[in-house]
N, C-alpha and C positions, 0 to 999 in steps of 0.2 A: 654381648663379646666385646664390642667396641669401649664400652666402661671398664670393664676388667681390665684391657689392654692399656687403657689410659692410665688407671692408678698403678698397675703393674711395671711397666717399662716407660711410662710417660710419653706414649704415641697419642697424638690428638685423636685419631679414630677416624679422620676423613677419607682415608683410603678404605675403610670399611663401611662408613656411613653413607657416603655418596652413592657407592653401588647399590647398597640396599635400597635406599629412597627412590633411585632409578628404577631397579628391577622389581622390587617387592611393594614399594610404595606407587609406582607408576608415575614418579614426579618428572617433569622436564628437566635436563641437566642443571640448567641455570639456577632454578628454583631448589633443585636438590643441594646445590653447592652452598646457595646462602642459608638454607636450612641447617645444613651440616655444620656450618660455621657458629650458628647461635648453640646448637647441641654442644659443639666442643667448647664454646666459651663457658657455658655451665659446667661442664665434665671438669675443665681444667681447674674453675674455682672450687670446686668440692676437692679434687685430688691435692691442690696447693695447700688447701686449709688442713687437710689430714697430714700431709708432710709437714707442715709448719709446726704442728704439736709435736711430731717426732724430734723436729730440728731443737724445738725448745727444751724438750725433755733431755736431751743429749748435749745441752749447752752448745748448739750449732746455730748457723746463720745463714742465709742466703746470700748469694754475691748478688746485690742490687745494681752494680756497675753492669756486669753480663746480662741482667734482665733488661736494663735499659738498651743496651745496645742492640740486643735480638729483637725487642720489642719495635726499636725504631726501624730498623732493617725489615722486619714482618710487616709493620704498617705500610711502608713505601713499597714493597714487594706486593701488598694486597691492593693497593691503589693502579699498580701497574698492571697486575693480573687481571683486574676487573675491566679496565680499558680493552685487553686483548680478548677477555671472555667475550665482551659486546660486538666484537668484529667476527666472531668466527658461527657457522651454523651448528645446531645441537648434535650431528653425527660427528663432525670433526672434533667438537669439542670431548665428544665421548672417546674417540680414537686416540686422540693427545694424552687424555687422562689415562686410558688403559696402558699406552706407551710409557708413559712416565712411571706407573706402578712397575711394568716390568724392568725397566733400567734400574729404578730404587732396588727392586729385589736382587737383580744381578748384582749391583755394585755391593750390597750388602753380604752376599754369599762370596763374592770375590774377595773383599777387602775386609770383612770381619769374621765370616763363618769359620776358616781356618783356625782362628785363635781358639775357640772355645772348644773345636774337637780335640785338641791336644793338651788342652788345660787339665790337670788334675786337682780336685778340690782335697782339703785336710781329710784324712781319716776321720775326724770326728763329726765331720759335716754330714748331714742327713742326705740322702740321694735327692738330687734336684735342687739344692740349694747352693749357690755360688757364693765362695768366701773372698772377701776382699778387704784390703786395708785402706785403699784409696778408692774413692768414689768420686767421680767428676763427670757431670754432663753439662754441655754448653748449650742445649736446647733452650732452657728457660732458667734452670737453677744450677749454680756451680756450688758444690759442697766439698771440704776437705775433712775425711774424718782420719784422726790419728789415733791409731791403738797402740801408742807405745812402740813404734817400728825402731829398730836399732840400727 
């Protein structure tokens, strides 16, 4: 499931992998976090490679400046997060992780959910497919697709 979500919408999968490793794999929280990061790195590399082929086929490219900015922020955040992680006991770390997931889910529902409930897809679009003339993600890759907008 985490791999499908990584390729489909670009989420890293850590929010699924960490709980699975703790609950199903019986790993301690710290080990689950580290293991999850390695898994995510492999998933991201494969996912990026697949999207790079798509971009090349459509004469598009990634926004390397955006990638650099977010990579630097992510590296600094990882270092700070690791320092905080080492100071917390396992139970507190689990509670903070669970609280973060709840807050993140609430944020998405409140700020993003309503947009898609009322958006209508073009009549020629098959059910379940979202049509867009402009796709832009700032998580790792920024792409602009222009289909002859007038």
